[in-house]
N, C-alpha and C positions, 0 to 999 in steps of 0.2 A: 950269936948274933943274926944269922941268915936265918935259922929257925924264928927266935924271936920277933922279927920283921913279917914272917909269913904268917904268924898267927895274930900279928896286929893287924897286918893287911886284911887278914880273912874278916877280921870281928869290925873292921871299918867297912868293906863290902857289905856284910851283912846286915848292919847299922843304916847303911844309906838305901839298902832295898826294903826294910823296914820300914823305914820313915818316907820312902816313895809309895810304899803300899796304903800307907795310911792315908798319905795325902790324895791318893786315887778314890778311894774309899771315901772321904771326906767330899771330895768331888762330885762324886756320883750319887752321894745320898744327901746332902745339905742342900738348900734351896734360898736362894737369893732373897733376901727380903727388900721388898722394892717400898721405898718409903710412900708415894702415892700410888697405891694398888690398882692402876689403870688395865682395864681389861685388854689393849693393844700389849701392855707391858710384858703381862702375864702369859698372853700367845706367844708372842716372841721367845720369853724363858722357856717356858716348855716345848716349844717346839727346838729350840736351840738343844736343851738338855736330852731331848729323846733321838735327835740326828746324832749328836755327839755320843752319846749311848751306843747307839748301830754301828755307827764305824769301829768303834773300840772293840765292839763284839766281833766285828768281821775280821779287824785287824788281828786279833788273837788267835782266830783261828787258822791264819795262814802258818 
């Protein structure tokens, strides 16, 4: 019974981590589609995404 729990728990943790990795990948690679593609909105989107990516890279190196 305990062995079965441990196996199921391990699978659940693995699946959760895999789902998180997929979401992180989508967040890093997909761009938001702006309805009116205004230059200021595009610049803000690109700047935020670049800063967020740099923060993620520096925190993963800790």
